[in-house]
C-alpha positions in Angstrom: 25.9 3.2 -24.9 26.2 0.3 -28.1 23.8 -1.4 -29.7 21.2 1.3 -29.5 19.3 1.0 -33.2 17.5 4.3 -33.2 15.4 5.5 -36.7 15.1 9.3 -37.5 12.3 9.9 -40.0 12.1 13.7 -40.7 11.6 15.0 -44.3 15.0 17.4 -43.7 16.9 14.5 -42.5 19.6 16.0 -44.5 20.0 19.1 -42.4 20.4 16.9 -39.8 23.4 15.0 -40.6 25.5 16.3 -37.4 23.1 15.2 -35.2 23.3 12.0 -36.4 27.2 11.8 -36.7 27.5 12.8 -33.4 25.1 10.3 -32.2 27.1 7.5 -34.3 30.2 9.2 -32.4 28.6 8.1 -29.5 28.3 5.0 -30.3 24.3 4.6 -31.1 23.3 2.8 -34.6 21.0 5.2 -36.6 19.1 4.6 -39.2 17.6 7.7 -41.1 14.4 8.3 -43.8 12.3 11.4 -45.0 9.0 10.0 -45.0 6.2 8.4 -42.8 5.5 5.2 -44.7 9.3 4.4 -45.1 9.4 4.6 -41.4 6.8 2.4 -41.1 8.2 -0.1 -43.6 11.5 -0.1 -41.5 10.2 -0.5 -38.8 8.4 -3.7 -39.9 11.5 -5.0 -41.2 14.0 -4.0 -38.4 14.2 -3.9 -34.6 14.8 -0.7 -33.4 15.2 0.7 -29.4 13.9 4.3 -30.1 12.2 6.7 -32.7 12.5 10.1 -33.5 9.6 11.2 -35.7 9.3 14.6 -37.5 5.8 16.0 -36.8 5.6 17.7 -39.8 6.2 15.8 -42.5 4.8 15.7 -46.3 2.1 12.9 -47.1 1.7 11.0 -43.8 1.9 13.0 -40.9 4.0 12.6 -38.0 0.9 12.1 -35.9 -0.7 9.9 -38.3 2.9 7.6 -38.5 2.6 7.9 -34.8 -0.6 6.0 -34.9 0.1 3.3 -36.7 3.4 2.9 -34.8 1.5 2.3 -31.4 -1.5 0.6 -32.9 1.7 -2.2 -34.1 4.2 -1.5 -31.3 2.5 -0.1 -28.3 6.1 -0.2 -26.3 8.2 1.3 -28.6 9.3 4.6 -27.5 8.9 7.9 -30.0 10.1 10.9 -29.4 8.1 13.7 -31.1 9.9 16.9 -32.7 8.1 20.0 -34.2 8.5 23.2 -35.5 5.5 24.2 -33.6 4.6 24.8 -30.1 0.7 25.1 -30.5 -0.8 23.5 -27.4 -3.4 21.6 -30.0 -0.4 19.4 -31.5 1.3 19.2 -28.1 -2.0 17.6 -26.9 -2.8 15.5 -30.0 0.7 14.2 -29.2 1.0 13.7 -26.2 -2.7 11.7 -25.9 -0.9 9.5 -28.3 1.4 8.0 -25.8 4.4 9.9 -26.8 7.6 9.0 -24.4 9.1 12.5 -25.0 8.2 15.9 -27.2 11.2 18.2 -28.3 11.3 21.7 -30.4 13.2 22.6 -33.5 15.6 23.5 -33.6 17.1 20.3 -31.4 20.8 20.9 -30.1 22.9 17.1 -30.2 22.5 17.6 -26.1 18.8 17.5 -26.3 18.8 14.3 -28.1 21.4 12.6 -26.2 19.4 13.5 -23.0 15.7 11.8 -24.4 17.7 8.8 -25.4 19.3 8.7 -21.4 15.5 9.5 -19.9 14.0 6.7 -22.3 16.3 4.1 -22.6 18.9 4.4 -19.4 16.3 5.9 -17.2 15.4 2.6 -15.1 19.4 2.1 -14.8 20.2 5.5 -14.1 17.3 5.6 -11.6 18.4 2.4 -9.9 21.9 3.1 -9.2 21.0 6.7 -8.0 18.4 4.7 -5.6 21.3 2.6 -4.3 23.7 5.0 -4.1 21.3 7.3 -1.4 20.0 4.2 0.3 23.4 3.1 1.1 24.0 6.5 2.6 21.1 6.4 4.7 21.6 3.0 5.7 23.9 4.1 8.2 21.7 6.6 9.4 18.5 4.5 10.0 20.8 2.3 11.6 21.7 4.2 14.1 18.4 5.6 14.9 17.0 2.3 15.9 17.1 2.2 19.9 14.6 1.1 22.4 14.6 4.6 23.9 12.6 5.9 20.7 9.1 7.3 21.5 5.9 6.5 19.4 6.4 9.6 17.0 10.1 8.8 16.3 9.0 5.2 15.8 6.3 6.7 13.1 8.8 8.4 11.3 11.1 5.2 11.3 8.4 3.4 9.9 7.7 5.8 7.3 11.5 6.2 6.2 11.6 2.4 5.6 8.3 2.1 3.9 9.9 4.9 1.7 13.1 2.9 0.7 11.3 -0.2 0.7 9.2 1.3 -2.4 12.0 2.9 -3.9 14.1 -0.4 -3.3 11.4 -2.2 -5.5 12.0 -0.1 -8.8 16.0 -1.3 -9.0 17.3 -4.2 -10.1 19.6 -4.5 -7.0 18.8 -7.7 -5.6 21.7 -7.6 -2.9 20.8 -4.0 -1.9 17.1 -5.3 -1.1 18.6 -8.0 0.6 20.7 -5.7 3.0 17.1 -3.9 3.7 15.1 -6.9 4.6 18.1 -7.1 7.3 17.6 -4.0 8.0 14.0 -3.9 8.2 14.0 -7.3 10.5 16.2 -4.9 12.9 13.9 -2.5 13.4 11.0 -4.9 14.0 13.4 -6.6 16.8 13.9 -3.1 18.6 10.1 -2.4 17.8 9.0 -5.4 19.0 11.1 -4.8 22.5 9.6 -1.4 22.4 6.0 -2.2 22.5 6.3 -5.0 25.3 7.9 -2.7 27.8 5.5 0.2 26.9 1.9 -1.3 25.4 0.3 -1.5 29.1 1.0 1.6 30.2 0.0 3.1 27.1 -3.3 1.7 27.8 -3.5 2.8 31.9 -2.1 6.5 30.8 0.7 6.2 32.4 2.8 7.3 29.4 3.3 11.1 28.5 3.6 10.6 24.6 1.0 7.5 24.1 0.1 6.8 20.8 -3.6 7.1 18.8 -5.1 3.9 19.6 -7.9 1.9 17.7 -10.3 2.6 20.6 -9.3 6.2 20.5 -8.9 6.5 16.9 -12.7 7.6 16.0 -12.9 10.1 19.2 -9.4 11.7 18.4 -9.2 11.8 14.6 -12.3 11.0 13.2 -14.6 13.2 14.9 -12.7 16.1 14.3 -13.3 15.9 10.8 -16.7 14.8 10.8 -18.5 17.5 12.8 -16.3 19.6 10.7 -17.7 18.9 7.8 -21.5 18.4 6.2 -21.1 14.9 5.6 -18.2 12.7 4.9 -17.6 8.9 4.3 -15.3 7.1 6.6 -13.6 4.4 4.6 -12.3 1.6 6.5 -10.6 -1.3 4.4 -9.8 -4.3 6.3 -6.0 -5.4 6.9 -4.7 -2.0 4.9 -1.2 -1.7 5.6 0.9 1.8 5.1 2.9 0.4 2.0 -0.3 -0.7 0.6 -1.5 3.0 1.3 1.3 4.4 -0.4 1.1 2.4 -3.5 -2.5 3.3 -4.1 -2.2 6.8 -3.0 -0.9 8.4 -6.8 -4.1 6.9 -8.2 -6.3 8.6 -5.4 -4.5 12.0 -5.6 -5.9 12.3 -9.3 -9.2 13.1 -7.5 -8.2 14.0 -4.2 -5.7 16.1 -2.1 -4.1 14.9 0.5 -5.2 17.2 3.4 -3.1 14.7 5.8 -1.5 11.4 6.5 -0.8 9.9 9.9 -0.1 6.5 11.5 -1.7 5.3 14.7 -1.3 2.3 16.5 -3.5 -1.1 16.3 -4.0 -2.9 19.6 -3.3 -6.2 20.7 -4.1 -8.6 19.0 -4.1 -7.0 15.7 -6.6 -8.9 14.5 -10.4 -7.7 13.0 -12.5 -9.3 16.0 -10.7 -7.3 18.8 -9.1 -3.9 16.8 -11.8 -3.3 14.8 -14.3 -3.9 17.1 -12.2 -1.5 19.4 -12.1 1.4 16.7 -16.6 1.1 16.5 -16.7 0.9 19.9 -14.5 3.3 21.3 -13.2 0.9 24.3 -10.8 -1.9 24.1 -12.4 -5.4 24.1 -12.7 -6.6 27.8 -14.4 -3.1 28.1 -16.9 -3.8 25.1 -17.5 -7.9 26.6 -18.3 -6.0 30.0 -20.3 -2.8 28.7 -22.3 -4.6 25.7 -21.9 -8.5 26.5 -24.8 -8.8 23.5 -22.0 -7.4 21.3 -18.9 -9.4 22.0 -18.4 -12.9 20.5 -16.0 -14.9 22.0 -13.3 -16.7 20.6 -15.0 -20.0 21.2 -18.1 -18.8 20.1 -19.8 -19.9 16.6 -20.5 -16.9 14.6 -19.3 -13.6 12.7 -17.1 -11.6 15.4 -17.8 -8.4 13.7 -21.2 -8.4 13.5 -22.2 -5.4 15.6 -19.9 -2.6 14.2 -23.0 -0.4 13.4 -24.6 -1.1 16.7 -20.9 -0.7 18.7 -20.5 3.1 16.7 -23.9 4.0 17.7 -23.2 3.8 21.2 -19.7 5.2 21.2 -21.3 8.8 19.5 -23.9 8.5 21.7 -21.6 8.6 24.5 -19.7 11.8 22.8 -23.1 14.0 22.9 -24.5 12.0 19.5 -25.5 14.6 16.4 -23.7 12.6 13.9 -26.5 10.5 12.2 -24.6 7.8 9.5 -25.3 5.0 7.6 -23.3 1.5 7.7 -22.0 -0.4 4.8 -20.1 -3.4 4.6 -18.4 -4.9 1.5 -17.5 -8.7 1.5 -17.4 -9.0 -2.5 -17.3 -8.0 -5.9 -21.6 -7.9 -6.2 -22.0 -6.1 -2.9 -19.5 -3.3 -3.7 -21.4 -3.1 -7.6 -24.4 -2.8 -5.8 -23.5 -0.3 -3.5 -21.9 2.1 -6.6 -24.8 1.8 -8.4 -27.2 3.1 -5.3 -24.5 5.5 -4.1 -26.7 8.6 -4.6 -29.2 7.1 -2.1 -26.7 7.3 0.8 -25.4 11.1 0.7 -28.4 12.3 3.2 -26.3 11.4 6.7 -23.6 13.0 7.8 -21.7 10.3 7.9 -21.3 7.2 6.0 -19.3 4.4 6.7 -17.9 2.1 4.7 -15.8 -1.3 5.4 -14.1 -2.7 2.9 -12.8 -6.0 3.1 -10.8 -7.1 0.0 -7.3 -7.1 1.3 -7.8 -9.1 4.3 -9.3 -11.8 1.8 -6.1 -11.3 -0.3 -3.6 -12.0 2.7 -5.9 -15.2 3.5 -6.1 -16.2 -0.2 -2.2 -16.4 -0.6 -2.3 -18.7 2.4 -5.0 -20.9 1.0 -4.6 -20.5 -2.7 -1.3 -21.7 -4.7 -2.2 -19.5 -7.7 -2.3 -16.4 -5.3 0.7 -17.9 -3.5 2.6 -17.5 -7.1 1.0 -14.0 -7.9 2.1 -12.5 -4.5 5.0 -14.3 -3.7 7.3 -11.3 -2.8 6.3 -8.0 -0.5 6.9 -6.3 -4.5 4.1 -8.3 -6.1 2.1 -8.3 -3.1 1.4 -4.8 -3.0 1.2 -4.8 -7.1 -1.9 -7.4 -6.7 -3.2 -4.6 -4.0 -2.8 -1.6 -6.8 -4.3 -4.0 -9.5 -7.0 -4.6 -7.1 -7.9 -0.9 -6.5 -7.4 0.6 -10.1 -10.1 -1.6 -10.9 -12.5 -2.1 -7.9 -16.1 -0.6 -7.5 -14.2 1.0 -4.6 -12.1 3.6 -6.7 -15.3 4.5 -8.7 -17.2 4.8 -5.7 -14.5 7.4 -4.7 -14.6 9.3 -8.2 -18.6 9.7 -7.5 -17.8 10.8 -4.2 -14.9 13.5 -5.4 -17.5 15.0 -7.9 -20.0 15.4 -5.3 -17.5 17.2 -3.6 -17.5 15.1 -0.5 -14.4 14.4 1.9 -12.9 11.2 2.7 -11.4 9.9 5.7 -9.5 6.4 4.5 -7.8 3.7 7.4 -7.8 0.5 8.5 -7.7 -1.6 11.6 -4.7 -3.6 11.6 -1.7 -4.8 8.9 -0.4 -7.7 8.3 3.4 -9.6 8.2 5.2 -12.3 6.0 5.7 -14.7 9.0 9.1 -16.6 8.5 10.4 -17.6 11.8 7.9 -20.7 13.7 7.9 -20.4 17.4 6.6 -23.6 19.2 3.3 -23.4 21.3 1.5 -25.9 23.1 -2.1 -25.6 23.9 -5.8 -27.6 24.5 -8.3 -28.3 21.9 -9.6 -24.9 22.9 -7.0 -22.6 22.0 -7.6 -20.2 19.2 -6.3 -21.2 16.1 -4.7 -17.7 14.9 -0.8 -17.8 14.2 0.1 -14.8 15.5 -1.9 -14.8 18.8 -2.9 -17.7 21.4 -5.4 -17.2 24.1 -6.3 -20.3 26.2 -5.3 -22.4 29.0 -2.1 -23.8 30.5 -0.2 -22.2 27.4 3.3 -23.7 27.0 5.7 -21.5 25.4 9.3 -19.5 25.6 8.5 -16.7 27.4 11.4 -15.1 25.7 9.7 -15.1 22.1 6.7 -13.5 22.9 5.2 -10.7 24.3 3.2 -12.4 27.5 -0.2 -10.8 28.8 -0.5 -13.3 32.2 -3.9 -11.1 33.2 -5.6 -10.1 30.6 -7.2 -7.6 32.3 -3.8 -5.5 32.5 -4.4 -5.7 28.6 -8.5 -4.2 28.8 -8.9 -8.0 27.2 -11.8 -10.4 27.7 -11.3 -13.2 29.6 -13.3 -16.0 29.0 -12.3 -18.4 31.7 -10.2 -17.9 35.2 -6.6 -19.8 34.1 -6.8 -17.7 30.3 -3.8 -15.6 29.2 -2.8 -14.1 26.1 0.6 -14.5 24.0 1.6 -12.6 21.4 4.4 -13.5 18.3 7.1 -11.2 17.8 8.3 -9.9 14.5 8.3 -12.4 11.5 7.2 -15.2 14.0 4.6 -17.8 13.7 3.1 -20.0 16.2 3.6 -23.8 15.5 2.5 -27.1 17.5 5.0 -29.7 17.8 2.4 -32.2 16.5 3.3 -32.5 12.7 5.5 -29.4 13.2 7.8 -29.9 9.8 4.8 -29.9 7.6 2.7 -27.2 9.9 5.7 -24.9 9.5 6.3 -25.3 5.9 2.8 -24.5 4.7 2.5 -21.5 6.7 6.1 -20.3 6.5 6.3 -17.1 4.3 2.5 -16.5 4.3 0.7 -13.1 5.5 -0.8 -13.5 9.1 -2.0 -10.6 11.8 -2.3 -10.5 15.2 0.9 -10.5 16.6 3.6 -7.6 17.2 5.3 -5.6 14.1 5.5 -2.0 12.5 3.6 -3.4 9.9 1.1 -4.8 11.8 0.7 -1.9 14.5 1.6 1.1 12.6 -1.3 1.9 10.3 -2.5 4.7 8.2 -4.7 7.4 8.8 -5.6 9.5 5.8 -8.1 12.7 5.3 -8.9 13.7 1.5 -10.6 16.6 0.3 -11.6 16.5 -3.2 -9.6 18.2 -5.7 
């Protein structure tokens, strides 16, 4: 690697001349000094790419020099070199954000490795990732088939998310484009899979049917809750599997992942339907029939998820009771901080349910606010904002306190979201709902080949507000657009995150069991 400038500070620098010559022979520009104070002067007057710093120098020690370097140039990589293997010295150096740590005597190859790790690491990782994905590309493509069962689709989606996250770290834009084409192909096949199997899942005709929204609490939550003295169930609205993966490392600092799975959101993949089904343990049509007082129709005014606590109470009763619970819904920062401040008051019940609404608000804000659109222009940026929010949210601090009290957590969601790009024309009357990924109403006009249509809502256990109403769901990354003012509508909503339809991102959603470390 040429044009890389190194500063090596060591009071025995003359003894290290063979190492310096070795690096110069590799094309590195090496400047040397035998004191910490002179090193600081050189750094002020020159641009260096990396510093090699002896820990034990007379006068200004290596650790003291390091502190001064980091206070002025926090991003400058520093490799500490020392004769001592004492743990206290290592801890002090590592706590000062060194980039690497070498024990004397060092050999030239150790130095070269430290340079490659710290200066060429991103490029080397990028090249390795790109090469490995190219090898995997064919395998993933060959595995895509309408004959896959649900468990196989979970595996395909997890592999795709893994590569999406890995390729997001690389500098290879062309390969990321290839990946997006492969994910689009996977969504196309997945949509056909859902169209062929969805109603069979609901009536129990399929052997390998997935856990769905209305069976998730019974099949996945209750077994964990019943074996614990108390537990928290945290439902982060609209949390995709890839978003879970970017917050997972932070949570693994305090929690151990006992199990991680993917379950299937019902259709529509929208809060009113999927989350009510989760808490009720019933499909929306069944909720409307059994508990009409708790179901808010599409045409009604008011919040459509205001009875989650009541629905959960009824579900627990049906399964024998014995699970007293608290329920909290966090809709803004103030409410999150208030719960955090009063958390110790909510430890008396066997179950504490916490519904957290930030991610859903983020996806809506990205549609409506230009500044959020710019900040979350790509999938990589959208995940980054999710991670940044979580890192600084009351929710993370709540989970830290729960971990300190040894309280297990079930972390899940109600549905995901997809970035839409392709319009599908639909015509409906004034009473048709406004969601861009599903429509319900009378006399809907559309191309049947471009949607998943449910002509009789009862077949999908959905409410029927009138005799002639039906449901249609957008497939893959499509969104519904009206012919009136079509170009403006398409331009405004293209490249926004929406939910309600059929895609892996919306339907294949995380379910995680966490135990405190």
